[in-house]
Each structure stands twice: as C-alpha cells, then as structure tokens.
C-alpha positions as CSV (number, residue, x, y, z in Angstrom):
1,M,-0.2,-0.1,0.0
2,E,1.1,3.5,-0.6
3,G,0.2,6.2,1.2
4,P,0.1,10.0,0.2
5,R,3.2,10.7,-1.1
6,S,5.6,13.7,-1.1
7,R,3.8,16.0,-3.9
8,P,5.3,19.3,-5.6
9,Y,3.2,22.5,-5.7
10,N,4.2,25.8,-7.2
11,N,7.9,25.9,-7.4
12,R,8.5,24.8,-4.0
13,P,10.3,21.2,-3.3
14,M,8.3,18.2,-3.0
15,T,6.9,17.5,0.5
16,H,7.6,14.7,2.3
17,N,5.5,13.0,5.1
18,I,8.8,12.0,6.9
19,A,12.4,12.6,6.3
20,I,15.0,10.7,8.2
21,I,18.5,12.2,8.7
22,G,21.0,9.7,9.1
23,S,21.4,5.6,8.2
24,G,22.6,2.9,10.5
25,P,20.1,0.9,12.6
26,A,18.1,3.5,14.1
27,G,17.7,5.0,10.4
28,Y,17.0,2.3,8.5
29,T,14.7,0.8,11.0
30,A,12.7,3.8,11.0
31,A,12.3,3.9,7.4
32,L,11.4,0.2,7.4
33,Y,8.6,1.2,9.6
34,A,7.4,4.1,8.3
35,S,7.7,2.9,4.5
36,R,5.9,-0.4,4.9
37,A,3.0,1.4,6.5
38,G,2.7,3.7,3.0
39,F,4.6,7.0,4.2
40,T,7.1,6.5,1.5
41,P,9.8,8.1,3.7
42,V,13.0,9.8,2.7
43,L,16.0,8.8,3.8
44,F,19.4,11.1,3.9
45,E,22.1,8.2,4.4
46,G,25.3,10.7,4.8
47,M,28.8,10.2,3.5
48,Q,29.1,7.0,5.4
49,P,25.7,5.0,4.5
50,G,25.0,2.2,7.4
51,G,26.7,4.4,10.1
52,Q,29.5,3.1,12.7
53,L,28.7,-0.6,12.1
54,T,30.2,0.0,8.5
55,T,33.7,0.0,10.1
56,T,33.0,-3.2,12.2
57,T,34.2,-6.9,11.1
58,D,32.2,-9.5,13.3
59,V,28.7,-8.7,14.7
60,E,28.0,-11.5,17.2
61,N,25.3,-9.8,19.3
62,Y,22.8,-8.8,17.0
63,P,19.7,-11.3,17.3
64,G,18.9,-13.5,14.3
65,F,23.1,-14.1,13.8
66,P,24.0,-17.0,16.0
67,D,26.9,-17.5,13.5
68,G,27.6,-13.6,13.4
69,V,27.6,-11.1,10.8
70,M,29.8,-8.5,9.2
71,G,29.2,-5.0,10.2
72,P,28.7,-3.7,6.3
73,E,26.7,-7.0,5.6
74,L,24.0,-6.5,8.5
75,M,23.9,-2.9,7.4
76,E,23.1,-3.7,3.7
77,R,20.3,-6.0,5.1
78,F,19.2,-3.1,6.8
79,R,18.9,-1.0,3.7
80,A,17.8,-3.4,1.3
81,Q,14.7,-4.2,3.7
82,A,14.1,-0.4,3.8
83,A,14.5,-0.1,0.3
84,K,12.2,-3.0,-0.8
85,F,9.1,-0.9,1.0
86,G,9.6,2.0,-1.0
87,T,12.1,4.1,1.0
88,E,13.7,6.9,-1.0
89,M,17.3,6.7,-0.4
90,I,19.7,9.7,-1.1
91,E,23.4,8.7,-0.7
92,F,26.7,10.9,0.4
93,K,24.6,13.8,1.1
94,N,24.4,15.4,4.7
95,I,21.5,17.9,5.6
96,K,23.4,21.1,7.0
97,S,20.6,22.6,8.9
98,I,16.8,22.3,9.3
99,D,14.4,25.4,9.1
100,T,11.8,24.6,12.1
101,S,10.0,27.9,12.1
102,K,8.2,26.5,8.7
103,R,5.6,24.0,8.7
104,P,6.6,21.8,6.8
105,F,10.1,21.9,7.8
106,V,12.8,22.7,5.2
107,L,15.9,21.0,5.1
108,E,19.1,22.1,3.3
109,D,21.9,19.7,2.2
110,E,25.4,20.9,1.9
111,M,25.3,20.9,-1.9
112,G,22.4,23.6,-1.8
113,G,19.3,21.3,-2.3
114,S,16.5,22.0,-0.5
115,Y,13.6,19.5,0.7
116,E,10.3,19.7,2.7
117,A,9.0,17.2,5.3
118,H,6.1,17.5,7.4
119,T,7.9,15.3,10.1
120,V,11.5,14.8,10.9
121,I,13.5,11.7,12.3
122,I,16.9,12.4,13.4
123,A,19.2,9.2,13.5
124,T,22.6,11.0,13.1
125,G,24.1,8.7,16.0
126,A,27.3,9.7,17.7
127,R,31.2,9.3,16.7
128,A,33.7,7.6,19.1
129,K,36.4,10.2,20.3
130,L,39.5,8.9,19.1
131,L,43.2,9.4,20.1
132,G,44.3,11.1,16.9
133,L,46.8,8.3,15.4
134,D,47.1,7.6,11.9
135,K,46.3,4.1,12.2
136,E,43.3,3.9,14.9
137,K,40.7,4.0,11.7
138,E,42.9,1.4,10.1
139,L,43.1,-1.0,12.5
140,M,39.7,-0.6,13.9
141,G,38.0,-3.8,14.0
142,Y,41.3,-5.8,14.1
143,G,42.1,-5.2,17.3
144,V,41.3,-1.7,17.9
145,S,37.7,-0.9,19.3
146,A,35.6,2.0,20.8
147,C,32.9,-0.4,22.2
148,A,34.0,-3.1,24.8
149,T,30.3,-4.4,24.9
150,C,30.1,-4.7,21.2
151,D,33.8,-6.4,21.0
152,G,35.1,-7.7,24.4
153,A,34.1,-11.3,23.5
154,F,36.5,-11.8,20.6
155,F,39.4,-11.0,23.1
156,K,39.1,-13.8,25.6
157,D,42.2,-15.0,27.5
158,K,44.0,-12.0,25.8
159,E,45.7,-9.2,27.2
160,V,44.1,-6.1,26.0
161,A,44.6,-2.0,27.1
162,I,42.1,0.5,27.5
163,V,42.8,4.2,27.4
164,G,40.6,6.6,29.4
165,G,40.0,8.1,33.0
166,G,36.0,8.5,33.2
167,D,33.6,5.8,34.5
168,T,32.9,4.6,30.9
169,A,36.5,3.5,31.0
170,M,36.2,2.1,34.6
171,E,33.4,0.2,33.6
172,E,34.5,-0.9,30.2
173,A,37.4,-2.1,32.0
174,L,35.8,-4.2,34.2
175,F,33.5,-5.5,31.8
176,L,36.7,-6.7,29.8
177,T,37.7,-8.8,32.5
178,R,35.1,-11.1,31.7
179,F,36.6,-12.1,28.7
180,A,40.6,-10.6,28.8
181,S,43.1,-12.5,30.8
182,K,44.7,-9.0,31.6
183,V,43.2,-5.2,31.0
184,T,45.7,-2.5,31.5
185,V,44.5,0.9,32.0
186,I,46.3,3.6,30.3
187,H,45.6,7.2,31.5
188,R,48.0,10.4,30.9
189,R,47.8,11.5,34.5
190,E,47.3,10.0,38.1
191,G,44.0,11.7,38.5
192,F,40.5,10.4,37.0
193,R,37.4,11.8,36.4
194,A,35.8,8.7,37.2
195,S,33.8,8.4,40.3
196,K,35.1,7.0,43.4
197,V,32.9,4.0,43.3
198,M,33.8,3.1,39.9
199,L,37.3,3.7,40.1
200,E,37.7,1.6,43.3
201,R,36.0,-1.3,41.5
202,A,38.5,-1.2,38.9
203,Q,41.3,-0.4,41.4
204,N,40.3,-3.7,43.4
205,H,40.0,-6.0,40.4
206,P,43.0,-8.4,40.2
207,K,42.6,-8.7,36.6
208,I,43.1,-4.8,36.0
209,E,46.7,-3.2,36.0
210,W,47.8,0.4,35.3
211,K,50.0,2.5,33.1
212,L,49.8,6.1,34.5
213,W,51.6,9.3,33.3
214,R,51.6,7.4,29.9
215,Q,49.7,8.3,26.4
216,V,49.2,5.9,23.3
217,T,51.4,7.5,20.3
218,D,51.8,4.0,18.0
219,I,49.7,1.3,17.4
220,E,51.5,-1.8,16.2
221,H,50.5,-4.7,14.0
222,G,51.5,-7.7,12.1
223,E,51.0,-8.4,8.4
224,D,47.4,-9.4,8.8
225,K,46.9,-6.0,10.6
226,K,46.3,-7.4,14.0
227,V,47.2,-5.6,17.1
228,T,50.5,-6.5,18.6
229,G,51.2,-3.8,20.8
230,L,51.5,0.0,21.5
231,V,54.1,2.5,21.7
232,L,53.4,4.7,25.2
233,E,54.9,8.1,25.8
234,N,55.9,9.4,29.4
235,T,54.2,12.4,30.0
236,Q,56.2,13.6,32.2
237,D,59.8,12.6,31.0
238,G,58.9,12.0,27.3
239,G,60.1,9.0,27.2
240,N,58.9,6.0,24.9
241,E,58.2,2.4,25.9
242,S,56.7,-0.4,24.1
243,F,53.8,-2.2,25.6
244,S,52.7,-5.9,24.3
245,C,48.6,-6.1,23.9
246,E,46.6,-7.8,21.4
247,G,44.0,-5.4,21.8
248,L,43.2,-1.6,22.3
249,F,40.1,-0.1,23.5
250,I,39.6,3.7,23.3
251,A,37.2,4.9,26.1
252,I,37.6,8.6,26.2
253,G,34.0,9.7,25.2
254,H,31.6,10.2,22.5
255,Q,30.4,13.3,20.4
256,P,26.7,13.0,19.3
257,N,26.3,14.3,15.8
258,T,24.0,17.4,16.7
259,E,26.0,20.2,15.0
260,F,23.9,21.0,12.7
261,L,20.8,21.5,14.7
262,G,19.7,24.8,16.0
263,E,19.4,26.2,19.7
264,E,15.5,25.2,20.0
265,F,16.7,21.5,19.9
266,D,17.1,20.7,23.8
267,R,20.6,19.1,24.4
268,N,22.5,18.1,27.4
269,D,26.1,19.5,27.9
270,V,27.8,17.1,25.7
271,G,25.3,17.4,22.8
272,Y,22.7,14.1,23.3
273,L,19.4,15.3,21.9
274,I,16.8,15.1,25.1
275,V,13.8,13.0,24.3
276,N,10.6,12.9,26.1
277,H,7.6,10.7,25.7
278,G,9.0,8.4,23.5
279,T,11.3,9.8,20.9
280,R,9.8,13.4,20.9
281,T,12.4,16.2,20.8
282,S,11.9,19.7,21.9
283,V,10.7,20.6,18.4
284,E,7.1,19.5,17.6
285,G,7.3,17.0,14.7
286,V,10.7,16.1,14.8
287,F,11.8,12.7,16.6
288,A,15.1,11.0,17.7
289,A,16.5,7.9,17.2
290,G,19.5,5.6,18.2
291,D,23.1,7.2,19.3
292,V,22.2,10.7,18.9
293,H,20.3,10.8,22.0
294,D,21.4,7.8,23.8
295,P,24.7,7.9,25.7
296,L,23.9,5.2,27.6
297,Y,23.3,1.8,25.8
298,R,24.5,2.5,22.5
299,Q,23.9,-0.6,20.6
300,A,23.0,-1.6,17.6
301,V,19.5,-3.4,18.8
302,T,18.8,-0.8,21.1
303,A,19.4,1.7,18.2
304,A,17.1,-0.2,15.7
305,G,14.5,-0.5,18.3
306,M,14.1,3.2,19.0
307,G,14.1,3.4,15.1
308,C,11.0,1.5,15.2
309,A,9.4,3.9,18.2
310,A,10.4,7.1,16.4
311,A,8.6,5.9,13.1
312,L,5.8,4.9,14.9
313,D,5.7,8.3,16.9
314,A,5.8,10.2,13.7
315,Q,3.0,8.3,12.1
316,H,0.7,9.0,15.4
317,Y,1.9,12.5,15.0
318,L,0.6,12.9,11.2
319,T,-2.4,11.0,11.6
320,D,-3.3,13.2,14.5
321,K,-2.4,16.4,12.7
322,G,-4.9,15.1,9.6
323,I,-1.9,15.3,7.3
324,A,-1.6,11.5,6.3
C-alpha cells in the first residue's frame, strides 16, 4: 500500500511526510516501519551509509545471526529491507540545517539542495572520540575498538589495553575482565574523572593493571593488521616504551552528531538530544532515534528499537494532525 506521497506544488520542493536524517540501525529501521506503513519516507544516508557498523568486522550480538555477521553486510540487509518497501534513499548527502520555523520543515543539504517534510526523524548517531593516531581507523575492527560491550568477547584469554579516565573507561575495563586475561588501563595522568565508586571497583579488580602518566603514540601490528602492541610516551619525562597487547579499547567519550541543529533543540551538556514521551524532541514534529540521544546503551539492537519507536511516533503525529 502506498500512502499520500510527497508532492510538488508551485515552485517549492516536493513535500515528504517523513524525512529521516542518518542511516545505521536507527535510521534504516525507522525507514522500514514508515515505508511499510505506506508513508514513503526519504532517508538521507550521509557520507557513511550504514553508520558506525560499516567499520565493524564481526557482529555476534545482533539477534537472528547465531554465527555472527559482518557489520557492512548487516547494514546492507537493513538498507535493502527498507528500500524494498519504498524508502527513497539519498546517498552521500549531509543535511546541514533544518528550518523549524516553517511548516512543513525545510531541510537543506551541503550542496544547496532543499527538501520539505511534515515530520523529521534525526538518526545521525554519535562518533567515538579517538586519539588522533594515523592507524586508529585503519585498525578499527582488527584489535582496535571503541566499544567493549560490542567487541570484548573477541578477546577471550588475551591481554588488552584501554585508554581513558572516566566512568565509561572504568566500566568497560571491568566488562573486559570477563574475557581478557589482563586489562591495562592507560591514562595520561594520575587523577581520574571517574567517580570514586567506579574507580575503586577497577582498582580492586585482580585482572586490572595500570599504566599512569602514559599516552599511546603508535599502534603496532602484524602483516594481518592484528594489533600486537603499543608505543607509550611518558607524559612526565617524554620517554617511550613498548607495551605488548592484542587489543586496544578507546574510552575517552563520544560526540553526538547534533552540530547542525539549531538552539531550539534541547540537548545535554555533551550535545545529546533530550527526548520526552518516547522519541519526541523539544521541537514538535521532530523525533530522535539511536545514539544521537542515547549515551547509555549505544548498541545496534537498541538503536533499531528506537528507530521503530520514532517511526511509530511520527506516524501518530501525522495522523493526529490530519496530514496523512
């Protein structure tokens, strides 16, 4: 069934019932639910269609894949299913602004294109803050990770390192002890941002060791790109040392991709969108799904669930307003 489709009038752009900004599990799931309900959404995939999972090798914790699945393959399946029911995909375009003072909303991309939509679902995700090393992105999925919950199980009985000094780093270090034979926390100073409780838990764990006054300056690896060790710089005297490990986890925080949004969108002090009553943002008719508003779980399956919820919320809004 095909619902009321976007339509051009006068010289204005075509008006879409639902515009989805961002791909990945949240965006594609929102598109699947919206398109299957006949709302014919348009989805802006951005410059990295599929999001963070396209840089992940094996995914073993997504339901329905008992033997695991490659991240890019999983995202291609998501995309194909959404496209099957009529989602209009727009590749390699970033939305740079949303004019929320107008109804329908007006979205503009970085190439000067303009689009109208009665509702918008923001699913732009969040990006892990990295150390700035040349090899980080190249080795992501080959021993370098920014998500212990996602990848910890691949390091059973191996020695790993984690960089960070906040609660997230302590929490992920403790999680990694379930699999790794040893977890070394690397931190550039002696003081920590982590809460006293979380720090004490990590300090008291027999599998966790510490490398303080150190920072990672290089990542060593074999011909197969698997991590074999790190080069650490002493932040006090500038000396270097080699450190053997088979995995590097980076836990220095995430940055939600919300910079393109105006001040009318409520955000927390980091930039995550604040939602109420499901997936509703502070702007009526605009919804959020996935890591763009979720600093806690940050999993593919939770993002997909939020994408479903956002699509249903948008459908109810359109129906209540008598638009579709």
